[in-house]
N, C-alpha and C positions, 0 to 999 in steps of 0.2 A: 669750435674756437673761431672759425670764420664768422659765424653768426654773432658771436659776442663782440668781435672786432667791429662789425658793421652796425650792430644795434644795441650792444650792451651799455648799461648805465653804471657809472662809477658809484653813485649814491646807493643804488640797489645792491651792488656787489658788497659795498662796505657794510650796509645794513644786514645783509645775509650773514656775514662773518660775525658781526657783533651779536646778533640774536641767537645764532646757533651756538656760539661759544658760551653765551650766558645761560642758555637752556641746558647745555651739556654740563656746565659747571654746577648748576643748581641740582640737576639730576644726580650727578656724581656725589655731591654732598649728602643728598638724601639716602643714596645707596650706602655711602660710607657710614652714616649715622645708624642705619639699620644693621649693618655688619658689626659696628662697634657694640650696639646693644646686645646683639646675639652672642658676640664673643664674651661680653661682660657677664652675661647670665650663665655662661658655661664654665667660668673660671673656678677652679678648685684650688684651695691653698696647697702650695707645694708643687703645682704644675709648672712646667717650663714656660717662660714667656714666649708668646707667639710673635711672628713677624707681622708688620703692620698690614700686610695683605695688599690686594689689588687696588683698593680705593686709595689707600695712603700713597701708593706708588704713583698713581695718576696725579693726585694732588701735589706730590713733591715735584713731579716733572713739570707741572703747569704753574708752579708758584712764581709769582711775579709777572705772569702773562694773563692778565684779565682780558675780557672781550675788547676793551678799548685799546689796551696796549698791543694786543696781537694785531688788530686792524691797522693801527698807526705804524707799527713796526713793519708790516708788509708794505704799506703805502709809502713810508718815509725812508725805510732802509732797504728792504728787499728789492723793490722795483727799480729805484735809481741805481742800486748796486748791480742789478742784472744788466741794465742799459750800459753802465760803465764797463762791465766786463765785455759786453758785446763790442764796444768801441776798441777794445784791446785785442780781441781774438779774431775779429772780422773787420778789417779796415774799411770795407764798403759801407759800414754803419755811419761813418763820419765822426765829427767831434762830439764830445759828450754833451755840450750845451745844445747843439743842434738836434742830436738824437733824443735828448730828454724832452724837449718841447715838441718834437715831432711824434715820438712813439709812446710817451707816457700814457696818453689818453687811451691808446689801444691796448697796451700791456696791463695796466693796473686792473681793469675789470676782469681780464682773463686770470690774473694771479689771485685776486680776491675770491672769485667764484671757484677757482681750483681748490683753494683752501676750504671754502664752504662745502664743496662736494666731498672732499676728504673727511672733513669733520662729520658730515651727515652720514656717510657710509660707515666709517670705522668707529665713530662715536656711538652710533646706534648699535653697532655690533658689540662694542664693549658693554653698553648698558644691558644688552640681552644676555651676555655671557657672565657679567659680574656676579650675579647671585649664585652661579654654578661654580665659580672659582673658589678654591679653598684659601683661607687666610694664612697661607704659608708662602714659601719661596716659589712654589709652582705657580701660584696666582700672580705673583709679582713678575715672573718671567713671561707668562702669557700676556700680561698687560704691556710689558715692554715690547713684545713681538707685535702686538696690535698697533702700538704707537709707531714702531719702525715701519710697518707696512703702510700706515696712513701717511707717513712722511714720504715714503717712496712713491706712493700714488700721487701725492701732491706734486712731487718733483717731475713725475712723468707727464702730468697734465701741463705743467709749466714748460716742459721741453716741447710739447706739441704747440703750445702758444708761441714760443720763440720761433719755431720753424714756420708757423703761419704768418707771423708779423714780419719777420726778416727774410724768409726764404733761405735760411742759413743751412749749411751742411750739419750732419749729425754731431761731429766732434765739437765745433764751437758752441752748438746749442746745449750740449751736455755740460760743458764748462760754465756757460752763462747761467744755466739753471741751478748748478750745484754750489758755486763759490759764494753767492750772496747769503747762503745759510750761515756763513761765519759771522755775519753782521747781526743776526737775530738775537743773540744773547744780550746785545746792547738795548733791545727794545724795552727792557725793564726800566731804563733810565728816561724813557719818553713819557713817564707819568706826569712830568711837569707840564706837558701839553694839555693836561686836563684843566688847566687854569683858563677860564674864558677870556681874561684880560691878555694873557700871553698869546692865545689863539687869535685874538683880534689884531694885535700888533704884528703877529706873524703873517696874517692875511694881508694887512696893509703893505707889508714889506714885499710880499711875493705876489701881489695882485696882478701885476703885469705879466709875470711868468705864467700864472694860472690862466690868464686870458689868452696867452699865446698857445698854451696846450689845448684849450677849448677850441680855439680857431683852427688849429692844425687838424684836430680830430673831426670837427664839423666839416671842413673843406674836403677831407678825404671821404667821409661818408656821403657828402652831397655829390661829389663827382661820380661815385658808383651809382647812386640813385638816378642821377641824370642820364648816365649811360644806359641803365636798365630801361628808363623811360624812352630813350631814343630808339631802342630796339623795336618799338611799336611800328616805326617806319620800316616797311619791308624792303626798302632800298638803301638803308643805312648800314653799310658794311663796317664803317669805322667804329660804330658803337660796339658791335660784337667783337671787333679786334681789341679794343681797349679793355673790355670786360675779360677777354681771354688773357690779356697780360696780367690783370689782377689775379686771376685764378692760377696762372702759371707761376707768379711770384710766390703764391701761398702753397705751391706744390700740389694743387688740386688739378692734376693733369687731365682727368676725365672731363671735368667741366671746361678746362682750357681748350682741349681738342674740339669739343662740341662748338664752342664759340668761334674758334678759328675756322673750322669747316663751314660754319654758317656764313662767315664773312666771305669765304671763297665762293660759296654758292651764289651769294648776292653779286659779287664782283670778281670775276675770274682773274682780273688784273691786279688783285690785292696781293702783291708779292710779299708784303710784310707778314701776312697770315701764313702764306706758304713757307716762309723762312722759319717762323716759330714752330709750325707743324713738323718741319724737317728736324729742328733741334730736339723737340720732344721725342720724335721717333728714334733719333740717334741715341739719346739717353736711355731709351727703353730697349735698345738692341734691335730695332726693326730697320736694318740698314738699307734694304732695297726700297722700302717706303720713304725713308729719309731722302735718298737720292732723287726719287720721283718728285718730291716737294722742292728740292733745291734746284732742279733743272729749269723750271720757269723763272726762278729768281736770277740765275746766271744768264739766261737768254735775254731777259728784259733789262737787267741792271747789273753788269759785271762789277760795279764798284759798290754794290749794296753793303750797307753797314760798315763803311770804310774798309772795303775789301774782305771783311770777315766771312763773307759767303764762301770764299775759297778755302779758308781754314776749316769751316764746318764740313765742306765736301771732302777735303783731304782727311780730316779727322774721322769721318764716316768710313772712308776706305781703309784707314789704319785699323779701326775697330773691326772691320770685316776681314783683316789680314790681306787686303788687296793693295800691297805696297807699290806695285808698278803704276797703278792709277792714282795712288795717293801722292806720289812724288811730284808730278807736274803741277797738281793743284796747290800743294804746299810751297813749291818753288815760286809760283806766281804770287802767292800771298806774301812770302818773305821779301820778294822784290819790292813790294809796295809798303810793307810793314816790317822793316828790317830789324826792329828792336823789340818785337813781341816775343817774350820767352816761350809762350805756349806754342806758337807757330814754329819757332826754331827747334824746340824739343821734338815736335812731331815730325818735322823734316829730317832731323838727325836720326830719329828712330826708323823712318822709312829707308833712309840711305843705309843704315846699318843692316837692316833686314835684306837689302839688295846687295850686300857684301861690298859696299863702297865705304870701307872702314875709315880711310883717311879723311874723306869728305865729311863723314858722320862725326868724326872727332872734332873737326874744325867747327862744325855747326853746334855741337854740344858746348864747346868752349864759348862760342858767341852767345849761347843761351845763358850760361853762367854770368858772363860779363854784362849782358843786358839786364839781368836781375839786379846786379850790384849797382848799376848806374841808374836804376829806376828811381822815381821820386819816393821819398820816405813813406808817404801814405799808401804806396802800392807795394812796398817790399814784402810786407806780411802776406798779402794776397798772392804774390808771385813766388814766394819761397818754395812752394810745392814743386814748381817746374825746375827751379834751380837744384833742388835735392835730387830729383829724378835724373837730371842731366849729369850731375856729379856721379851718381850711381852708375850711369852708362859709361862714363869715362874711367 
């Protein structure tokens, strides 16, 4: 998925879906004709009528979804729907208009190629098994199972694409990949877009938006290419750091760690790389290693990342159940960032584990209040800490 985001072509992805859908549809009609001929030759007067069989089931499921409509449905309904859902479940995505122009060029090739991969795998599997399926209810059930597996495989690939593009958690990614399926039944109404005149006027109306999408995608890819080219310079630590951030956002932690370590090797004073290495180590449960990376950051810049270095150190000690060392770190953070719900919750948890229950209660109450008074665009992101603080209360 990362390679598709960096190098994928929307035209190639759309062509792949159109061609595969057309070929599979043609092949299914041929198989259906052969099955119908075989069934007709074996009919005897007085026999019970048989069910339409596997081929008829597939054709019924795919009625109204030709190769053109499926591609347009994914591009016009599914991908924008996915982006819209992401703006609702993960407020860090931003507004729908901004996210659509920024992320459509990255997501659309991933979604279309995911559909093509699903069709290629399970469509071919159906074509191989169709001659072996009896023209009865069993064949119809087997076809439905293959169709369901293909849909689930497509959804899984889209889930991976969402996590790659947005760096989102599993829960929001599942919701974003699943809900846009509700829009796909309306794809049959998009057949009006087959009119070249309507397509021309639609392009004229949306030309500026398409240009914005192309520019956003091109600038993102150009930045990564320039950073990769800059790594040729053996003294350029910043290029490795920026590439590490890209890999970290995409949850490619092995590649991110490699880039950050390379930046530190080039410049031992690159505290930003140390900071990110510490964060990754903390998320992966390597607490001692995380503290080792945080120490040079604290020594060189106690205000790093608007004092968030203290929250990261304190959080690492909390994860390691070392609440005595976590408390002073989190207290220093809360002194400088008194309205951060995450820092307040972690401090309250440390105080509770140290049996300072009254102080812990007051801090948890401050955490709940800080979430309620946060800006609207951040409340969804911070709700997690409010719920945890309320549970502790």
